[in-house]
N, C-alpha and C positions, 0 to 999 in steps of 0.2 A: 548541509552544503549551501554555500552562498555563491551567487554568480552563475555564469554559464557552465553547462556540463556537456560533455561530448557523448552522444548516444548514436554511434555509427553502427554499421553492419556487424562488426566484431563485438561491440558491446551488446547488441541485440542477441547475437548468437550465445554469448556467455550467460546473459540473463535467462534466456529460454532453456538453456542446458541445465542451469541450476534449478530452475522451476520444475523441469521434468524430473530431475534426479530426486527431488523431495516428494513429488507426487501428491501434494496436498494443496488445498486452497491457501492463499496468502491472507495474512491479517491486515486489516485497516485499523490503525491506532491513532492516538493523538500526538502530534509533534514528535513521532518516533520515540515516545517515552517508554515503550515496552522493551527497548533495546539495551538499556543500561541500568541494571539493578542498583548501581551505586549512585545514581542520579537523585538529587533531592526531590524531584518530582516524578520519580519512577511510577509508572502506571502500566501493569501488565495486561489490563483488560482490553479485549478487542471491541471495536465499535462496528465492525463488519468483517465479512470474509469475501474474497474475490478470486477469480481466475485471471491469468494473464494471457494476452494475445497480442500478436503483431499484426497490423493491418497491411494492406498492399504497398504502402509507402515505407514500411519499416517502423512506424510509430507504435509505441507500447501503450496498450489499453488495459484498464481494469474492466472485466466483463463479468456478468452473472453475479453482481454484488448482492450479498444477503446481509442486511443490516441487523444489528442487535437492537433490542428495545431502546437501549441508551443511545445508540447511533441514530435511530429514527427520531427520538426525542430531540437530540441536539440539532439535527438538521431541520426538523419542522419548527422548532422554537427559534431557529437561527442563532443559537448560542455557539454553534460551531459552523463555520462557513467552508473551511477547507479541511480535508483529511489527508493523511499521509500513509 
């Protein structure tokens, strides 16, 4: 997605309902490459795992992040600056 995105109370409710329905930690991957197996750059490997929380303002946060060894390496060597 490029450009602004609306994350209002309704969006927050839907995200947290979906998260609760699955009952598992969420994957941190590279550039969402785990989502499309038909992509030329498909990469199903996790670089970390996280839980989701909303703060008092309704902002969505990744919490209790547990990095994989490759995730730690990429961050410490600064070969990966942002995760998705």
